[in-house]
Every structure is written in C-alpha cells, then in structure tokens.
C-alpha positions as CSV (number, residue, x, y, z in Angstrom):
1,M,135.8,129.7,24.4
2,N,138.2,127.9,26.7
3,E,139.2,131.2,28.3
4,P,141.4,131.3,31.5
5,R,139.3,131.3,34.6
6,D,140.0,134.8,35.7
7,R,139.2,136.2,32.3
8,K,136.0,134.2,32.1
9,D,134.8,135.2,35.5
10,A,135.7,138.9,34.8
11,W,133.6,138.8,31.6
12,Q,130.7,137.1,33.4
13,D,130.8,139.9,36.0
14,R,131.0,142.5,33.3
15,R,128.2,140.9,31.3
16,G,126.0,141.1,34.4
17,F,126.8,144.8,34.8
18,L,126.0,145.4,31.1
19,R,122.6,143.7,31.5
20,R,121.8,146.1,34.4
21,F,123.4,149.0,32.6
22,A,121.6,148.7,29.3
23,G,118.8,146.2,30.0
24,A,119.9,143.4,27.6
25,A,122.7,140.9,26.8
26,T,122.9,142.2,23.3
27,L,124.0,145.9,23.0
28,A,124.4,147.9,19.8
29,I,126.5,150.8,18.7
30,T,125.8,154.3,20.1
31,G,122.3,155.5,19.3
32,V,121.7,152.6,16.9
33,A,119.7,149.9,18.7
34,A,117.5,149.9,21.7
35,A,119.1,148.3,24.8
36,R,116.1,146.1,25.5
37,A,115.9,144.5,22.0
38,A,117.2,141.1,23.0
39,D,115.0,140.8,26.1
40,D,111.8,142.0,24.3
41,N,112.6,140.4,20.9
42,Q,111.7,143.7,19.2
43,P,113.0,144.6,15.8
44,L,115.7,147.2,15.6
45,D,113.6,149.8,13.8
46,A,110.8,149.5,16.3
47,L,113.1,151.0,19.0
48,I,114.6,153.9,17.0
49,G,113.6,157.1,18.6
50,D,114.0,155.9,22.2
51,T,117.2,157.9,22.5
52,D,115.8,160.3,25.0
53,R,115.1,157.7,27.6
54,S,117.2,158.1,30.8
55,E,118.9,155.1,32.6
56,F,121.0,155.5,35.7
57,G,121.1,159.2,35.2
58,Q,122.3,159.0,31.6
59,T,120.7,159.6,28.2
60,F,120.2,156.5,26.1
61,D,123.0,157.7,23.8
62,Q,125.5,157.5,26.7
63,A,124.1,154.3,28.2
64,S,124.4,152.1,25.2
65,R,127.9,152.7,23.9
66,T,129.3,149.2,24.6
67,I,128.7,146.9,21.7
68,H,128.7,143.1,21.4
69,M,130.8,140.9,19.2
70,P,129.7,140.4,15.6
71,K,127.2,137.5,15.3
72,A,128.4,134.6,13.2
73,S,124.9,134.4,11.7
74,A,124.6,138.1,10.6
75,P,125.5,138.3,6.9
76,T,127.3,141.3,5.3
77,L,124.5,141.6,2.7
78,S,120.9,141.2,3.7
79,P,117.7,143.4,3.4
80,A,118.6,144.9,6.8
81,T,122.1,146.0,6.0
82,A,121.4,149.4,4.3
83,Q,119.0,150.5,7.1
84,T,121.3,149.5,10.0
85,T,124.2,151.2,8.2
86,E,122.3,154.4,7.9
87,H,121.7,154.3,11.7
88,A,125.5,153.7,12.1
89,I,126.2,156.8,10.1
90,E,124.0,158.8,12.5
91,A,126.0,157.3,15.4
92,Y,129.4,158.2,13.8
93,D,128.2,161.7,13.0
94,A,127.6,162.1,16.7
95,I,131.1,160.7,17.5
96,V,132.7,163.1,15.1
97,A,130.7,166.1,16.5
98,R,132.0,165.2,19.9
99,G,135.6,165.5,18.7
100,G,136.2,161.9,17.6
101,W,138.5,159.6,19.5
102,P,142.1,160.1,20.8
103,E,145.1,158.7,19.0
104,V,146.9,155.8,20.8
105,P,150.7,156.4,20.9
106,K,152.9,154.0,19.1
107,V,154.0,151.0,21.1
108,D,155.5,147.6,20.2
109,E,152.9,145.6,22.0
110,L,150.2,145.9,24.7
111,R,148.7,142.8,26.3
112,L,147.0,141.5,29.4
113,G,148.9,142.4,32.5
114,T,150.7,145.4,30.9
115,H,151.1,148.7,32.9
116,H,151.8,151.5,30.4
117,P,150.8,155.1,30.0
118,S,149.4,154.3,26.5
119,V,146.7,152.1,28.1
120,V,145.0,155.3,29.3
121,D,144.7,156.5,25.7
122,L,143.7,153.0,24.6
123,R,140.9,152.9,27.1
124,S,139.6,156.3,26.0
125,R,139.8,155.3,22.3
126,L,137.9,152.1,22.9
127,S,135.3,153.8,25.0
128,V,134.5,156.4,22.3
129,S,133.9,153.7,19.6
130,G,131.8,151.7,22.0
131,D,134.1,148.7,22.5
132,L,134.8,149.5,26.2
133,D,132.3,150.8,28.7
134,P,132.7,154.5,29.5
135,S,133.0,153.8,33.2
136,A,136.2,151.7,32.6
137,V,138.5,154.6,31.5
138,G,141.2,156.3,33.4
139,N,144.0,153.9,34.4
140,D,147.1,152.4,32.8
141,I,146.4,148.7,33.5
142,Y,145.7,146.4,30.6
143,D,143.2,144.2,32.4
144,T,140.6,141.7,31.2
145,Y,138.1,144.4,30.5
146,V,140.5,146.1,28.1
147,E,141.5,142.8,26.5
148,E,137.8,141.9,25.8
149,A,137.3,145.4,24.3
150,V,140.3,144.9,22.1
151,R,139.0,141.6,20.9
152,R,135.7,143.2,20.0
153,F,137.5,145.9,18.1
154,Q,139.6,143.3,16.2
155,A,136.5,141.3,15.3
156,R,134.9,144.5,13.9
157,H,137.9,145.3,11.8
158,G,138.7,141.8,10.4
159,L,141.9,141.4,12.4
160,T,143.2,138.4,14.3
161,I,141.2,138.2,17.5
162,D,143.8,137.7,20.1
163,G,143.2,140.7,22.5
164,I,146.8,142.0,21.9
165,V,147.6,145.4,20.5
166,R,150.2,145.1,17.8
167,E,151.0,147.2,14.7
168,A,147.9,146.2,12.6
169,T,145.5,146.7,15.5
170,L,147.1,150.0,16.4
171,D,147.0,151.3,12.8
172,A,143.3,150.5,12.6
173,M,142.6,152.2,15.9
174,N,144.3,155.4,14.8
175,V,142.2,155.9,11.6
176,P,140.3,159.1,12.5
177,A,136.6,158.9,13.4
178,K,135.8,161.2,10.5
179,T,137.4,158.9,8.0
180,R,135.4,155.9,9.4
181,R,132.2,158.0,9.2
182,D,133.0,159.0,5.6
183,Q,133.6,155.3,4.8
184,L,130.1,154.5,6.0
185,K,128.7,157.3,3.8
186,V,130.6,156.0,0.7
187,N,129.4,152.5,1.3
188,I,125.7,153.2,2.0
189,E,125.3,154.1,-1.7
190,R,126.8,150.7,-2.6
191,L,124.6,148.9,-0.1
192,K,121.4,150.4,-1.3
193,T,122.0,148.8,-4.7
194,L,123.5,145.6,-3.5
195,T,120.9,144.7,-0.9
196,T,117.8,144.6,-3.2
197,N,116.4,141.4,-4.7
198,L,118.9,139.1,-3.0
199,G,116.6,136.1,-2.9
200,P,116.6,133.3,-0.3
201,R,119.9,131.6,-1.1
202,Y,123.1,133.2,-2.4
203,V,126.9,133.5,-2.0
204,V,128.7,136.8,-1.2
205,C,132.4,137.5,-1.5
206,N,133.2,140.8,0.1
207,I,136.6,141.6,-1.5
208,P,138.0,144.1,1.1
209,A,137.1,141.7,3.9
210,A,138.6,138.8,1.9
211,R,135.6,136.7,3.2
212,I,132.9,134.5,1.6
213,E,129.5,133.9,3.1
214,A,126.9,131.3,2.1
215,I,123.6,133.0,3.0
216,E,120.2,131.3,3.3
217,N,117.0,133.1,4.5
218,D,119.1,136.1,5.6
219,V,121.4,134.0,7.8
220,A,125.1,133.3,7.1
221,V,125.1,129.6,7.3
222,S,128.8,129.4,6.7
223,R,131.8,131.7,6.4
224,H,135.1,131.2,4.7
225,A,138.3,133.2,4.7
226,A,139.3,134.1,1.1
227,V,142.4,135.1,-0.7
228,V,141.5,137.8,-3.3
229,G,143.3,139.9,-5.9
230,K,146.4,142.0,-5.3
231,P,145.9,145.8,-5.6
232,D,147.6,145.7,-9.0
233,R,145.5,142.7,-10.1
234,P,142.1,143.3,-8.4
235,S,139.3,140.9,-8.1
236,P,136.3,142.4,-10.1
237,D,132.8,143.2,-8.9
238,I,130.6,140.3,-10.2
239,N,126.9,139.4,-10.2
240,S,126.5,136.0,-11.6
241,K,125.3,132.5,-10.8
242,I,127.3,129.4,-9.7
243,I,126.4,126.7,-12.2
244,Q,129.1,124.0,-11.9
245,I,131.8,122.4,-9.7
246,N,134.9,120.9,-11.2
247,F,136.7,118.2,-9.1
248,N,140.4,117.6,-9.5
249,P,140.6,120.2,-12.3
250,Y,143.3,121.2,-14.8
251,W,144.4,124.8,-14.6
252,T,144.7,126.7,-17.9
253,V,147.0,129.6,-17.2
254,P,145.4,132.9,-18.3
255,V,147.3,134.9,-20.9
256,S,147.8,137.8,-18.4
257,I,149.6,135.4,-16.0
258,V,151.6,133.9,-18.8
259,R,152.8,137.4,-19.7
260,K,153.4,138.8,-16.2
261,D,154.6,135.7,-14.4
262,L,155.3,132.6,-16.4
263,I,157.6,134.1,-19.1
264,P,159.8,135.8,-16.5
265,K,159.9,132.6,-14.5
266,M,161.0,130.6,-17.5
267,Q,163.7,133.2,-18.3
268,D,165.1,132.7,-14.8
269,Q,164.3,129.0,-14.2
270,P,164.1,127.0,-17.5
271,D,162.8,123.9,-15.7
272,Y,160.0,125.8,-14.0
273,L,157.2,124.3,-16.1
274,T,158.5,120.7,-15.8
275,Q,158.8,121.0,-12.1
276,N,155.3,122.3,-11.7
277,H,153.7,119.8,-14.1
278,I,152.6,122.5,-16.6
279,R,152.2,121.3,-20.2
280,I,152.4,123.4,-23.4
281,F,149.9,123.0,-26.3
282,D,149.7,124.7,-29.7
283,G,146.6,125.7,-31.5
284,R,146.1,122.1,-32.7
285,Q,146.4,120.7,-29.2
286,R,149.9,119.2,-29.9
287,E,152.1,119.1,-26.9
288,L,155.4,121.1,-27.1
289,Q,158.5,121.1,-25.0
290,P,159.7,124.2,-23.1
291,S,162.8,124.2,-25.2
292,Q,160.7,124.8,-28.4
293,I,159.5,128.2,-27.1
294,N,161.3,131.6,-27.4
295,W,160.9,132.9,-23.8
296,Y,162.4,136.3,-24.7
297,S,159.6,137.2,-27.0
298,E,155.8,137.4,-26.9
299,D,155.7,134.1,-28.7
300,A,154.7,132.2,-25.5
301,T,151.4,134.0,-25.3
302,N,150.2,132.2,-28.4
303,Y,150.2,128.8,-26.6
304,T,148.0,127.1,-24.1
305,F,149.5,126.2,-20.7
306,K,147.7,123.5,-18.6
307,E,148.7,122.4,-15.1
308,D,148.0,118.8,-14.4
309,P,145.5,117.9,-11.6
310,G,146.9,116.9,-8.3
311,S,147.5,118.0,-4.8
312,L,149.9,120.8,-5.9
313,N,147.7,122.1,-8.7
314,S,147.2,125.9,-8.3
315,L,143.4,125.4,-8.1
316,G,143.7,122.6,-5.5
317,S,141.1,120.0,-5.7
318,I,138.0,122.1,-6.6
319,R,137.0,124.9,-8.9
320,I,133.7,126.7,-8.7
321,N,132.4,128.0,-12.0
322,F,130.1,130.8,-13.0
323,P,129.6,132.9,-16.2
324,S,131.8,135.9,-16.2
325,A,133.4,138.3,-18.7
326,F,136.5,138.5,-16.5
327,G,137.6,134.8,-16.8
328,V,137.8,134.4,-13.0
329,Y,136.4,131.8,-10.6
330,M,136.6,130.5,-7.0
331,H,138.8,127.6,-6.1
332,D,140.8,125.6,-3.6
333,T,144.5,126.2,-3.2
334,P,147.5,124.1,-2.0
335,L,148.8,127.3,-0.2
336,K,146.5,126.9,2.9
337,N,148.9,129.0,5.1
338,L,147.7,132.2,3.3
339,F,144.3,132.0,5.0
340,G,145.9,132.7,8.3
341,D,147.0,136.2,7.3
342,D,145.0,139.3,8.3
343,F,145.6,140.8,4.8
344,R,144.8,138.2,2.2
345,F,145.4,140.0,-1.1
346,H,147.7,137.6,-3.0
347,S,145.8,136.3,-6.1
348,S,145.7,137.5,-9.7
349,G,142.0,138.2,-9.6
350,C,140.4,134.8,-8.8
351,V,139.3,134.0,-5.2
352,R,140.7,131.1,-3.2
353,V,138.3,129.6,-0.6
354,Q,139.2,128.2,2.8
355,N,137.4,125.0,3.6
356,V,136.0,124.9,0.1
357,R,134.6,121.4,0.5
358,H,132.1,122.8,3.1
359,L,130.9,125.5,0.7
360,V,130.6,123.0,-2.2
361,A,128.6,120.6,-0.1
362,W,126.1,123.5,0.6
363,L,126.0,124.4,-3.1
364,L,125.3,120.8,-4.1
365,D,122.8,120.2,-1.3
366,E,119.9,120.1,-3.8
367,T,121.9,118.2,-6.5
368,K,121.1,114.5,-6.5
369,G,124.1,112.1,-6.0
370,W,126.4,114.7,-4.4
371,S,126.4,114.0,-0.7
372,P,129.4,115.2,1.4
373,E,130.6,111.6,1.4
374,E,130.6,111.4,-2.4
375,I,132.4,114.7,-2.7
376,D,135.1,113.4,-0.4
377,R,135.3,110.2,-2.4
378,V,135.7,111.9,-5.7
379,I,138.4,114.3,-4.4
380,K,140.4,111.4,-2.9
381,S,140.2,109.4,-6.1
382,G,141.8,112.1,-8.1
383,E,139.2,111.6,-10.8
384,R,138.4,114.5,-13.1
385,K,134.7,115.0,-12.6
386,D,132.1,117.8,-12.9
387,A,128.9,118.4,-11.0
388,Q,126.1,120.7,-12.4
389,L,124.1,122.4,-9.8
390,A,120.4,121.5,-9.8
391,K,119.6,125.1,-9.2
392,P,122.1,127.8,-10.0
393,V,123.0,129.9,-6.9
394,P,123.3,133.7,-7.2
395,L,126.9,134.9,-6.6
396,H,127.9,138.5,-5.7
397,W,131.5,139.7,-5.5
398,V,131.2,143.1,-3.9
399,Y,133.4,145.9,-2.6
400,V,132.1,147.0,0.8
401,T,134.6,148.5,3.3
402,A,132.1,149.7,6.0
403,W,128.7,148.4,7.1
404,S,126.5,147.5,9.9
405,A,124.9,144.1,9.6
406,S,121.6,142.9,11.1
407,D,123.3,142.4,14.5
408,G,123.9,146.2,14.7
409,V,127.7,145.9,14.9
410,V,129.6,148.4,12.8
411,Q,132.4,146.8,10.8
412,F,135.3,148.3,8.8
413,R,137.8,146.9,6.4
414,E,140.7,148.7,4.7
415,D,140.1,150.2,1.3
416,I,142.7,147.9,-0.3
417,Y,142.0,149.0,-3.9
418,N,141.7,152.7,-2.9
419,R,138.1,152.9,-4.3
420,D,136.6,154.9,-1.4
421,G,138.6,158.0,-2.3
422,L,139.5,158.7,1.3
423,G,143.3,158.2,1.2
424,A,145.7,155.3,1.2
425,P,144.6,152.2,3.3
426,A,146.1,151.6,6.7
427,I,148.2,148.5,5.9
428,P,151.3,147.7,8.0
429,A,154.6,148.1,6.1
430,T,155.5,144.5,6.9
431,T,152.5,143.2,5.0
432,K,153.4,141.5,1.7
433,L,150.8,141.9,-1.0
C-alpha cells in the first residue's frame, strides 16, 4: 500500500490486537460473522448463533464490531448476497435499538494529526458502525487508528479512500442509522430476486454505485468505475446478454439527445456539428449540411446524426452491445476524467466504462482470434470492426443501494434516483450532476 512507516507500523500493531481481540484477521460487522471464520475456514452461516460466546469479558456482539475493508474479490451480486444482507439487517436493527450513532459536527476538514473536539464525536460514530474498535474512543486526536477507520468507512460508502473527512464523507456519516437500516430492508427484496440463477459468468452494473463487475464463479475478477445516467435521464434496470463488441464505432445520436441537447447547441453554436464531426443524413441516407436544417423547429428530429469514429467520438474506441428495449449500451469515452469523481452520474442513460479494454478482453476470452494483443491492434488501427462473442454473457443493470457481499462488509450508496422512498440522497451541493 506504500503507507508511511508510522501508519503501517500502527496498523500492524492494531491488526495484532484485533487478532487477539476477535480471533481472526478477517472480522465482520456486529453480530454478522463469527470472529474465527478466517482461521477455521468455516462458512459464514455455520457460525451464526455463536453470539452468546464471551471473549475478554464481552459478549460476541461487543467483541466483533470492527470490520475489515471490502474484499476486491467479493461481488455485489452472488448467491450469498441476500443471506449476508439479512444478517446485516439484524446487526443494524441492534444498532438502532441502542440509539444509533452520534452526529459528527460540521467541519471543513479533519485529517491525520488534527486535534479537534469533533474528533471525539467522529470516534464514537465510527465505533458504533464498526469501523473503529470500541476501545479507541474518547480523545480528540486524529491518529492513525482514526485514519484507517475513516478509510474503511469511505470504502464501504463508495467514496474516495484517502482517510480525510471532508464534506462528502461527513454527509455520509451523518445519515441516521435508522435510514441505513431501512435502506437494507428495501434492498433485501431486490436482492432476493436478483441473486437467483446468476450462472457461472456474468456482468453486473450497479447503477447507484456507478460500478461494473465481471464475475466468474462467484468471484469479481475485475471491477470498473462507471459513469451512469443523470437523475433526470436515469439508466434503466436491464437483464440481457452481451452479444457483440464494436471497435472504433460510429455514434448515432438518439432522438432524445437530438431534442434535448443537439438542437439547443445548434441554436447557440451553428458550427457545433462540424466541429464535433457529426454528419446529418436524411431518410435516403443522403448527407445534408447543417444550414439546410431549421434548428428552431422539431424538423431536426426527422434526420439521422452520426458522429465519425475517432479518439474524440462520444463512444470512445469501443461499444458493448446487448439487446435492449431502451436503446442503451456500454461504451468507452474520451472524457476519462469523469471516472475520478465520487458521484459519477453524467450520462443520458448509457454506461461509460473505465478501462473498457480489460473488460472486453474478458468478454472475448472464449472468442477465437480476439487476444488482448489483437484488440489493441484493431483499436490503434482505427478500423471499424465487430466481434461476435462465442458465448453471450449475461448482463444485469441493477439498482442496489445497500448490501452485504460475501465478505460480510455492509456497503451503502446514495439513492441517486430516489427509488428507495427514504428521502433525498445525501449529495454535496458542490456536486455537478
């Protein structure tokens, strides 16, 4: 991890304490997993019911609050997700029954080395949710223990993992425990449907997480940040199969974008289409000039607009195709900077994929003639070419805002489309959607 020496040593000392404290290197959320699971290699469900065991004078519920970081290999959707999420609901019911967690007062920033009264509340907040050991509460020093706890919290909430408390992290911390518990209860009904008959090999795009996973034999073999639909142009729920990859594709502008975006652009910037290499075709595929269109009427929606392939094409160098009634797909993008945002809700419904070549190489792994080297060669050549998958790969675009994966770590994302019915999402005012 290339951590500074003092932080690394502190965490090593802490990890040793946690092994003695809970009996394993891998600890799960309060009352969810047995503390000895990693050492004994026992399945999670084999240890449920061990909550009355006493360790160091504490009940198991008290002795297992500190949780580990999410495992890179634990997928959002697997046959285990519904069961582990049900256990998480039990844990959060207990947190709510004990009064929830305290609110952390507003501050501009808290980071390693800070002395501030808010750190006392921060420690208590992180302790209740299991991100910080209960014995580490009570002082106002932002030390390495607090920093690691904040990093765990950020990882569980899909935030930039830097160990610094800023607005987005603080807003997520101050969502009440009851709201988070209710999120889990809303999502368990979704998960019971979504986690059946998944098969051995599939792709999941979790829209609220703005994340894509390639999953094989219940292991996330790769993860990709995504850019998904804006709240007013949401990405739909989809169950389909990926059948084809387009290299160096044209982009045919959907009618909805012509109406909402392209016409206003042309009214304001008459040379917009020319500058962006977008051509206009009539019903007979005859090319027209922008000056031939009345941009102050609906006339423009009767034509086809195609953007030429190239490095600045809105689809980038790759489009991933699958049958859908919504006319959406997954694709590359020239706007790579958007993948660095915590809140990645910028598209008109399609899904942009970070490091899309890696995902495509996995999709084409069983397709003859499409090695990673050949994929790179075709992209660099600029040649328009298509690849049919030897075996279609199931694809699921889902809306899951709270879950506990097979690693037992409880994760939350904001209800960006307000589908949970629990109130407006906690999105910083500075975020541009």
